[in-house]
N, C-alpha and C positions, 0 to 999 in steps of 0.2 A: 211652499214658498215661505210661510211663517217660520218653519223649522230652520230653514237656511238663514233667515234673518237673525233668529235667536242664537244660532251657532256662531254666526259672524260676530255678533255683539259679545258673546261669551269669550271667543278667542281673542278679541281685541282687549277686553278687560284683563284676561289672563296674561297677555303679552306685556301690557303696561305694568301689571303687578310684578311680573318676573324681572323686568328691566329695573324697576325701582329696588327690588330686593337685592339685585346684584351690586348695588351701592353699599349695602349694609356690611359692616365689618370694621376692622382696624386698618388704618391707612398711614403709612409713613411718608413724610414729605422729603423729597430729594432736593436739598438746597445746600449751597455752600455757605449760606449766611446764618442759618439756624437749624435746630433739630426739633421736629414735632411729630407727634403721633395723635391722630384723631380717630374717634370711634363714631361711625355713622350708624344711626339706628332710628327706629320709629318709636316715638314716645307720644302718647295722647294724639294720635293721628297727624303728627307733624314729623318730618324728617329733620333730625338734629345731628350736629357733629359736636360731640363732647371732647374737650381737650384732655387726652390721657397724659401727654407730656409735651412741654414746650420750653425751649431754652435758646435764647438769642444772644447769650453772653451777658446780658444785663437783667433780664427777667426770666424767672423759672417758675413754671406752673406744672401742677400734676402730682406725680408720685408722693411727694411729702405734704402737699397742701390738702386740707380737708374740704376746701371750697370747690364747687363744681363750676367750670367755665365752659362756654360754648363758642365755637367759631360761627355757627349759624344755627337758627332755631326753627326755621320754617321754609324748607326747600321745596320748590314746586317745579314740575316739568314745563318747559317753554321752548318750542322750536328745537327739539332734540338736545337740549341742554337743561340743566337743573339750575334754577336761580333762587337766591334767598329773597323771599318776599318780605319786604320791610314792613314791620307792623305799624299801626297807627299811633303807637305809644312813643315812637322815636320823634325827635325834634329835628330831623334832617330836612333841609330845604329841597335837596335834590332827591329824586326817586330812582336814581341810577342804582342798579344792583351792585351790592358790595361783594358778592361771591357768585361765581358762575362755574359750574362743574359739568364736564362732559366725559362720559366713559370712552376710553380709547380701546380697552380690551377688558376682559373680566378681572384682570389684575392690575390695571393702571387707569388713572384718572388725570385729565388735564383740568387744573383748577386755576381760575383767574380771579385774583383779588385786586381791588382798586386802592391805591395809596396816592393820596393827593390828586385824585381824578386820573391817574395813570395806571394802565393795566399791568399787573405782574403775573406772568404765566409760570405755573409750577407743575411738576409731575408728582403725583402721589402713587405709591406702590402698595398693593395689599400686603399687609404684614402677615406672615405665616408662622404658625406654631413651630417651635424648634423641637420636634419629637424625634 
């Protein structure tokens, strides 16, 4: 009985870990309004999305900038989605999540960001090496 319980717990932990790892990698945003590439990885036990490239016609970040920018810094799983946990350092009055991500498949993500309290849904596609 104890062996079955330990095995169940181990399998649960492994499946959670594998699901989270499938988020890791470079993702290209499919948008008509701007171009962006984000790299999602685990840094210091936090899931972060570093801006690799961003260009909306007025602002350009990434390739030529030496400064590092993040879309989110602390993603946590909540109800089959990943949400950005707002840190206590922010001065936001609302605690509504500003980024919500859900895996659609191993190579696509639905990302919801909030602009002026209105959701903006986007599809991100895993960026593949051109070998």
